[in-house]
N, C-alpha and C positions, 0 to 999 in steps of 0.2 A: 242888467236884469235879463235882457233877451239872450245874451251869450251864455249866462249861467243856466237858464232854462233849456237852451239847446244842448249844453254840455250834459245836463242831467238826462235828457231824452236820448241823445245819440251816443255819447261815450259811456254813460253808466247804464244805459238801457232801462231806465226807470221812468215813471210818469211824473213830471214836475207838477201836475195838477191834482195829485192825490193829497192826503192829509199829512204827509211827512214834511219835516223841515230839512232843508239841505244846507249843510254847513261847509263853508270853504275857507281855507286859510291861505295867506300869501307865503312866499318863500322865507321871509324874515320872521314869520310867525308873530308879527305885531298887529295884525289885522285879521278880523273874521267877518265874513259876510254870511248872512242866513237868508235863504230864499224860501218863501212859502206862498201857497195859493190859498186865498180865502173864499173861493167860489165865484168871485166877480173880477178878480185881478190878482196880480202878484204883489207881494210885499218884499222889500229888500231892506234888511236891517244890517247895520255895520257897526263894529266896535273897533276902535284903534287904541292901542296901549301906548302911552307916551314914554315909559321908562323900563318896560319889561317885555316879555313875550309869552305867548300861550304855549303850554306844554302839550304838544300834539302827540297822538299815538304813533308809535314807530311801526305800525302795521304796514306790511307791504301791499295789502289789498287796497284797491282804489276806493272801495266803499266800506265804511265802518259804521255799524249800527250802534246807537247809544240810546239810553233811556233819557227821559227829561231831567232826572236828577243828575246824571253824568254831564249833560249839556250845561246845566246850571253850575256844576263844579268847574267845568272848563271855562265858562264865562267869568267865574269868580277868581280864576287864576290858580285853581288847584291842579295838582299833577294827577290827571285822570288815569295815567298808566299804572298808578299804584293803588287805585281804588279796587278793593276786593269785596264783592258782595257774597252774602250767604248763598249757597246753592239752592236753586228752586226745588222744592219737594212736591212731588205729585203722588197723590194717593187715590186709590179706587174707591175706598170706603172710609167712613169715619169710625165705625165699630168693628 
């Protein structure tokens, strides 16, 4: 827990005590750890797959931002690299 929070702070240059969830995967992609701060301490959640692996984004960036629905898809075993969302539309007026 301590080493992950230091990794977030020093390597990623992010605040481990904000409202974000920080998701880490191992090299074999059969384990995921999720680090979060609840205001009084850190939570560390771990999921280990027994017969499969998580399909991780092939993004070269160190930090990948995802929505909660994409995180749920990752934890459910879905291939999140193929998830395509509708583009966000922004309008200045309704009429």
